[in-house]
N, C-alpha and C positions, 0 to 999 in steps of 0.2 A: 574771728579766730583764724589763725594761719594753719592751713591743712597740709602744708608742704612736708615732705619727708626730710630726714637729715640729708640724704643724698641730693635732693632737689635744692635744698637750702644752700648746700656747699657748692654745688656745680652751677646753679643758676641757669644761664642760657648756654653754658659750655665755655665761655670765655676764660674764667679763672683756671679751668683745667688746661685749656689750650696755652695760656700764658705760663702755667707751671711746666708744661711740656717744653715750651720754648726755652725757659730758663735752664732746665735740666740739659737740653741739647747744647746750649751755649757753654755750660760748665763742663760737659763731657768733651766738647771740642777744645776748650782751653786746657783740660787735663792732658789730652793727647799731644797738643803742641808743646806744653811744658815738659812732658816726658821725653819728647824727641829732642828738645833743646838741651836737656840734661844728659842725653846720650845713653839712656837706659832702654832696655827692651821690656815688654810685658813678660810676666812669669810663664805664660803659655808659649811665647816665642822661644824662651830659653829652654823650656821642656821639649819643644818640638825639634829645635835645631841642635840641642845638646851643646850649645856655645852661647856665651854672653857676648855683649857688644864688642868688648876689647878683643876677645878671641876671634870673632868673625872678621873684624877689621884687619887682622893680620893677613887675610887672603886678598889677593888682587888689589893691594894698596888701599883697602877700605872702600872700594867702589860699591860693593854690595850693601855695606852698612850705611853709607851716605845715601844710597837710593832708598833704603828702607826708611830712614829718617825723613827724607824729602817726601816720600809717599805718605807718611803719617802726618806731616805738617799740612799737606794739601787736603788730606781726609779730614783733619781737624778743622780746617778752614771751611770746608763744605758743610760740616755739621754745624758750625757756628752760623753760617749763612742760613741754613734751614731753620735753626732756632730763632734767629732774628726775624725771619719771614713769619713764623708762627706768632711771635710777639706783635709784629705789625698787623697781622690778621686780627688779633684781639683788639687792637687800638682802633682800627678802621675796618669794621665788619662789612661784608659784601652787601648787606641789605641797605646800607645808607647810600 
C-alpha cells in the first residue's frame, strides 16, 4: 500500500515543482518582452506616472520611453534565463 500523502505524490522529489516554476518564469519573461515590443506600459506604470507610453514619449524625443522598454526587455530576458536554468536543474539534478 502506498502511504504517500497527496502532496508527496504530486511533488515527488521536488523536480516537478521546480520545472513548473521554471515554466512560469519563462512565460513571465515572454510576457514582459511582448508587452515591451507592443509599446504598452503596465497599469501600475500608468497609475504612477500619470501618463501612458504615447504621452511620455512626447518628452525628450522618446528617450525615456525607449529606455523603459529596453530595460523591460533585458529584465524579461533575465527572467527567461533563470527559468531555463530551473528547467535544466530538473533535467540534470546535482546528485548525478
